[in-house]
C-alpha atoms as a printed R data frame, in Angstrom:
    type eleno elety resid chain resno       x      y       z
1   ATOM     1    CA   MET     A     1   0.000  0.000   0.000
2   ATOM     2    CA   LYS     A     2   2.833  2.389   0.897
3   ATOM     3    CA   TYR     A     3   4.499  1.808  -2.474
4   ATOM     4    CA   SER     A     4   1.326  2.451  -4.460
5   ATOM     5    CA   HIS     A     5   1.013  5.909  -2.870
6   ATOM     6    CA   LEU     A     6   4.652  6.595  -3.719
7   ATOM     7    CA   SER     A     7   4.097  5.394  -7.277
8   ATOM     8    CA   LEU     A     8   1.023  7.583  -7.648
9   ATOM     9    CA   GLY     A     9   2.940 10.573  -6.259
10  ATOM    10    CA   ALA     A    10   5.834  9.940  -8.631
11  ATOM    11    CA   LEU     A    11   3.442  9.653 -11.568
12  ATOM    12    CA   LEU     A    12   1.741 12.939 -10.666
13  ATOM    13    CA   ALA     A    13   5.072 14.705 -10.241
14  ATOM    14    CA   THR     A    14   6.234 13.418 -13.639
15  ATOM    15    CA   LEU     A    15   3.018 14.595 -15.295
16  ATOM    16    CA   CYS     A    16   3.332 18.036 -13.708
17  ATOM    17    CA   LEU     A    17   6.907 18.398 -14.927
18  ATOM    18    CA   ALA     A    18   6.056 17.140 -18.391
19  ATOM    19    CA   THR     A    19   3.146 19.539 -18.843
20  ATOM    20    CA   SER     A    20   4.722 22.577 -17.190
21  ATOM    21    CA   SER     A    21   6.593 23.384 -20.382
22  ATOM    22    CA   LEU     A    22   3.257 23.498 -22.206
23  ATOM    23    CA   VAL     A    23   1.785 25.895 -19.685
24  ATOM    24    CA   PHE     A    24   4.654 28.347 -20.040
25  ATOM    25    CA   ALA     A    25   5.263 27.759 -23.770
26  ATOM    26    CA   HIS     A    26   3.276 30.796 -24.898
27  ATOM    27    CA   GLY     A    27   5.634 33.722 -25.010
28  ATOM    28    CA   ASP     A    28   8.920 32.138 -23.959
29  ATOM    29    CA   VAL     A    29  10.417 32.465 -27.436
30  ATOM    30    CA   VAL     A    30  12.693 35.314 -28.446
31  ATOM    31    CA   PRO     A    31  11.284 37.071 -31.550
32  ATOM    32    CA   GLN     A    32  13.350 36.495 -34.658
33  ATOM    33    CA   ALA     A    33  14.693 39.359 -36.740
34  ATOM    34    CA   VAL     A    34  12.969 39.929 -40.070
35  ATOM    35    CA   ASP     A    35  15.019 40.936 -43.101
36  ATOM    36    CA   THR     A    36  12.882 43.478 -44.965
37  ATOM    37    CA   THR     A    37  15.394 44.117 -47.752
38  ATOM    38    CA   GLY     A    38  13.513 44.968 -50.936
39  ATOM    39    CA   LEU     A    39  10.600 46.711 -49.207
40  ATOM    40    CA   LYS     A    40  10.039 50.457 -49.332
41  ATOM    41    CA   GLN     A    41  11.013 51.884 -45.933
42  ATOM    42    CA   LEU     A    42   8.017 53.440 -44.179
43  ATOM    43    CA   GLY     A    43   9.640 55.831 -41.735
44  ATOM    44    CA   ALA     A    44   8.596 56.632 -38.181
45  ATOM    45    CA   ASP     A    45   4.919 57.412 -38.781
46  ATOM    46    CA   TRP     A    46   2.667 54.367 -38.493
47  ATOM    47    CA   GLN     A    47   0.648 53.629 -41.607
48  ATOM    48    CA   THR     A    48  -3.108 53.092 -41.189
49  ATOM    49    CA   ALA     A    49  -3.497 50.869 -44.263
50  ATOM    50    CA   ASN     A    50  -1.156 48.205 -45.569
51  ATOM    51    CA   PRO     A    51   1.243 49.836 -48.039
52  ATOM    52    CA   TYR     A    52   2.398 46.388 -49.185
53  ATOM    53    CA   ARG     A    53  -0.989 44.853 -50.046
54  ATOM    54    CA   GLU     A    54  -0.478 42.315 -52.889
55  ATOM    55    CA   ASP     A    55   3.258 43.139 -53.074
56  ATOM    56    CA   LYS     A    56   5.006 39.858 -53.966
57  ATOM    57    CA   THR     A    57   8.203 40.728 -52.093
58  ATOM    58    CA   ALA     A    58   6.226 41.657 -48.976
59  ATOM    59    CA   VAL     A    59   4.188 38.448 -49.191
60  ATOM    60    CA   ARG     A    60   7.382 36.361 -49.395
61  ATOM    61    CA   ILE     A    61   8.956 38.211 -46.454
62  ATOM    62    CA   GLY     A    62   5.705 38.055 -44.485
63  ATOM    63    CA   ASP     A    63   5.401 34.302 -44.981
64  ATOM    64    CA   SER     A    64   8.864 33.748 -43.517
65  ATOM    65    CA   ALA     A    65   8.331 36.298 -40.726
66  ATOM    66    CA   PHE     A    66   5.020 34.677 -39.746
67  ATOM    67    CA   ASN     A    67   6.610 31.225 -39.567
68  ATOM    68    CA   GLN     A    68   9.472 32.543 -37.423
69  ATOM    69    CA   ASN     A    69   7.463 34.703 -35.043
70  ATOM    70    CA   CYS     A    70   3.760 33.851 -35.120
71  ATOM    71    CA   ALA     A    71   3.207 30.229 -36.152
72  ATOM    72    CA   ARG     A    72   4.079 28.832 -32.735
73  ATOM    73    CA   CYS     A    73   0.779 30.173 -31.399
74  ATOM    74    CA   HIS     A    74  -1.276 30.956 -34.516
75  ATOM    75    CA   GLY     A    75  -0.332 27.760 -36.387
76  ATOM    76    CA   LEU     A    76   1.483 26.973 -39.621
77  ATOM    77    CA   GLY     A    77  -0.326 28.598 -42.503
78  ATOM    78    CA   ALA     A    78  -2.217 30.651 -39.874
79  ATOM    79    CA   VAL     A    79  -4.366 27.568 -39.181
80  ATOM    80    CA   SER     A    80  -4.718 27.822 -35.422
81  ATOM    81    CA   GLY     A    81  -4.523 24.738 -33.274
82  ATOM    82    CA   GLY     A    82  -6.596 26.463 -30.611
83  ATOM    83    CA   ILE     A    83  -3.915 28.332 -28.654
84  ATOM    84    CA   ALA     A    84  -4.514 31.638 -30.438
85  ATOM    85    CA   PRO     A    85  -7.016 32.984 -32.991
86  ATOM    86    CA   ASP     A    86  -7.035 31.619 -36.537
87  ATOM    87    CA   LEU     A    87  -5.763 34.619 -38.477
88  ATOM    88    CA   ARG     A    88  -7.136 33.409 -41.802
89  ATOM    89    CA   TYR     A    89 -10.468 34.886 -40.717
90  ATOM    90    CA   LEU     A    90  -9.235 38.444 -40.187
91  ATOM    91    CA   PRO     A    91 -11.200 40.774 -42.462
92  ATOM    92    CA   LYS     A    92  -9.404 41.789 -45.642
93  ATOM    93    CA   GLY     A    93  -8.575 45.394 -46.402
94  ATOM    94    CA   ASP     A    94  -8.474 48.394 -44.111
95  ATOM    95    CA   GLU     A    95 -10.778 46.914 -41.448
96  ATOM    96    CA   GLY     A    96  -8.496 43.924 -40.984
97  ATOM    97    CA   ASP     A    97  -5.429 46.178 -41.117
98  ATOM    98    CA   GLU     A    98  -6.679 48.166 -38.137
99  ATOM    99    CA   ILE     A    99  -7.451 45.051 -36.072
100 ATOM   100    CA   PHE     A   100  -4.142 43.410 -36.982
101 ATOM   101    CA   MET     A   101  -1.936 46.426 -36.277
102 ATOM   102    CA   GLN     A   102  -3.584 47.202 -32.944
103 ATOM   103    CA   ARG     A   103  -3.021 43.637 -31.742
104 ATOM   104    CA   ILE     A   104   0.494 43.062 -33.097
105 ATOM   105    CA   ARG     A   105   1.726 46.442 -31.847
106 ATOM   106    CA   LYS     A   106   0.121 46.409 -28.392
107 ATOM   107    CA   GLY     A   107  -0.396 42.699 -27.718
108 ATOM   108    CA   ALA     A   108  -3.251 41.337 -25.645
109 ATOM   109    CA   VAL     A   109  -3.488 41.283 -21.853
110 ATOM   110    CA   ARG     A   110  -6.596 40.184 -19.965
111 ATOM   111    CA   ASP     A   111  -6.873 40.037 -16.193
112 ATOM   112    CA   GLY     A   112  -3.128 40.629 -15.947
113 ATOM   113    CA   ARG     A   113  -2.323 37.617 -18.143
114 ATOM   114    CA   VAL     A   114  -0.387 38.101 -21.366
115 ATOM   115    CA   TYR     A   115  -2.161 36.324 -24.204
116 ATOM   116    CA   MET     A   116   0.025 37.912 -26.863
117 ATOM   117    CA   PRO     A   117   3.145 39.988 -26.261
118 ATOM   118    CA   PRO     A   118   3.425 43.408 -27.909
119 ATOM   119    CA   PHE     A   119   5.727 43.414 -30.921
120 ATOM   120    CA   GLU     A   120   6.092 47.184 -31.280
121 ATOM   121    CA   GLY     A   121   9.753 47.946 -30.709
122 ATOM   122    CA   THR     A   122  10.663 44.349 -31.535
123 ATOM   123    CA   LEU     A   123   9.486 43.962 -35.129
124 ATOM   124    CA   SER     A   124   9.692 46.862 -37.551
125 ATOM   125    CA   GLN     A   125   6.607 48.400 -39.095
126 ATOM   126    CA   GLU     A   126   7.793 46.967 -42.416
127 ATOM   127    CA   ALA     A   127   7.927 43.454 -40.980
128 ATOM   128    CA   MET     A   128   4.461 43.784 -39.440
129 ATOM   129    CA   TRP     A   129   2.897 44.994 -42.685
130 ATOM   130    CA   ALA     A   130   4.675 42.224 -44.618
131 ATOM   131    CA   ILE     A   131   3.107 39.644 -42.274
132 ATOM   132    CA   ARG     A   132  -0.271 41.282 -42.855
133 ATOM   133    CA   ALA     A   133   0.280 41.165 -46.642
134 ATOM   134    CA   TRP     A   134   0.957 37.428 -46.402
135 ATOM   135    CA   LEU     A   135  -2.069 36.834 -44.153
136 ATOM   136    CA   GLU     A   136  -4.349 38.255 -46.834
137 ATOM   137    CA   THR     A   137  -3.089 35.550 -49.227
138 ATOM   138    CA   VAL     A   138  -4.384 32.806 -46.891
139 ATOM   139    CA   HIS     A   139  -7.635 34.597 -46.006
140 ATOM   140    CA   GLU     A   140 -10.829 32.551 -45.697
141 ATOM   141    CA   GLU     A   141 -14.413 33.673 -45.253
C-alpha cells in the first residue's frame, strides 16, 4: 500500500513536470529578426493601411516572418490549433489592417495575463505589414 502511494505521487510529479513546459510555452520564445530588404522603408509614422498589399516581395517576407514569429501560437499557414485565434479569418482590407496592427503592436493582456506579447519595438513596421500582406493571401471567409 505504501508503495502504491509513492508510485502515484511519482506519476503525478512526472506529469506536472512534463506539462509545465506546455503551460509556459506561450511567449517564452525570443522574436526572430525579419530581413525586410527589398521593401520600401516606411519611416517613423505608423501607416493606417497596408502599403504592401499584394506586393510579392512583402508576401514572401511576411510568410517567412510569420513562420518565425507567429506560427508557434497561430499555427502553420495561420491555421490555429486552438492556442490563439485563426488569423485566416481576419477581415481583408483596411478593417483587418486596423485590427491586426492594434493587436500586433500592443499585444493582448486580460486580467493581468499576457495572451500575446506586444511586438512594437521588436518587429519593424515593415515586418508587421509584410506579415499582414501574407495573411491576406491565406484569407478565408
